[in-house]
N, C-alpha and C positions, 0 to 999 in steps of 0.2 A: 437427483443431486441435492446435497445438504444445503441448508441456508448459509449464506456467506455474510458474516457481520461486516457492516460498513457504517462509518459515520456519515451524516448527511453531506458534510464537506467532501469526504472521500468519494462518495457516489457522484457528486457533481463533477469532480475532476475526471472520473472515468467517463461520464457522459460527454464532457468536453473533448476528451481524447477520441472517443467514438465519432463524434461529429466531425472533428478535424480529419480523421482517417477517411470517412465517407465523402466529405465535400472537397477536400484538398488533395490528400495523398492518393486516393483511388483514381480520380480523374487524371492526375498527373502521370501515374504509372500506365494507365490505359493509353494516354497520348504518347508516352515514350515507346510503348510496344508498337503502336501503329506507325510511328516514325521509323523504328528499326525494321519493321516489315517492308516498308517502302524502299529500303536499301537493297532488297533482293534476297540473295541466298541466305537462308536462316541457319544453315548447318554450321557456318563459321562466323556467325554474327554475335560478337561478345555483348554488344549493347542490348540485343534482343534477349540473350540468356540472362543478363543482369536484371533487366526490367521484369522478365517472367519470374525470376527468383524473388524480387522485391514485391511483386504482386502477390505471390504466395504468402509471404510474410504478412503483408497488409491484410489479406483476406482472413488469415489465421487469427490475427490480433482482433479484427472486427468480430469474428465468431466468438472468441474468448471473452471479449468485453460484453457482448450481448448476452452471453450465457451468465456471466457474473452478475450483471445488472438485473437479469430476470430472476435470479435466485437470491438477490440481496435482501438482507434483513437490515433495514435502515434504523440506526440508533442515533437519536439526537441527545448528546450529552447534557444539554441545558434542561432537558425534561426528565432526567434521571432522578430518582429518589432512592438512594442506596444506603441511607443512614450513615454516611461518611466512610463507607467501605469502598475499596478500590474495585471497580468493575470496568467492563469494556467502555471506552470513551472517556474515562476519568483522566484528569490531569493531576499529576502527583509531584510534589516537591520532596526530594530525598536528600539525605546527607550521608556520604560514605563515612562510616565510623572510623576507618583506618586513616584516611587522608583528610577528613573534614571538608571535602569538596562537596559543594551543593549542586544538584542538577534537577531539572524539571523535565518530566516525560508525560506524553499523552499515550494511553494504551489504545491502539487502533488495529484495524484488520491488516492481514498480510499484504494486501495490494496497495495500501496507503502508507505503510511504514517507511520512514525515512529518518535515519538517525541524525542526519545533518540538520534537521529541524526538530529534533527531539521527539519524534513520533516512533514509538516502538511497537512491534508486532505483538499481538495477543499470544502468539505461539513462541515468543522469545523466552529464554530462561529467566530474564529479569521480570518480565510481565507475569509469567506463571508463578514466580515467587511472591509477587505483589498482590495478585488477585485475592480478594477476600479480607485483606488486612485493612487496618484503620490507622488514623493519625496516632502517632506515639508508638506504634508497633515497630519491631525490627524484622526486616526480611533478610533471610540468608539466601544468597544467589551463588550457584555453582558456576564459577567462571573458569576459563582455561588456566588462569594463574592460581586457582584455588577458591575457597569460599570467601565471598565478600559480604559484608553486612551493611545494610542501609537502614537508617532510621527514617520513618515516614513522618515528615514535618507537616504536610498539608495535603488534603485531598479536595479537589474542586471538580465541578461538573460544568465546564464552559464550552 
């Protein structure tokens, strides 16, 4: 499996989720299964079926998280020296040249991307357009509504 780029903060969030799944969710679902078994006939027991399904989901997510963490390539943005270029982990201030709207994004891994907190995936169209550019450059992003141009105002490694 290829290395999965993660920021240190993103890896910590995945570790916390893994810990919660193993210490809270897994024991709770095991308890729910044993309670449903105690009710007798399993062939028509909806609680048992639901608990088994949830157990399958939890075990699958645990496996997925363990795999991602074991193949993670941790990147600490504060230790980057990219000469002002936009790279994985960089935080970028942009201005939409059409609307003059200013936005700030951090380029992160697929698993930690969350547009609600301005964290965009390295594989997103905007991040791909930004990678390698520097302050003052203009990036053209192919959006569903057409090409959008963003001026790069600032690149930080925080």
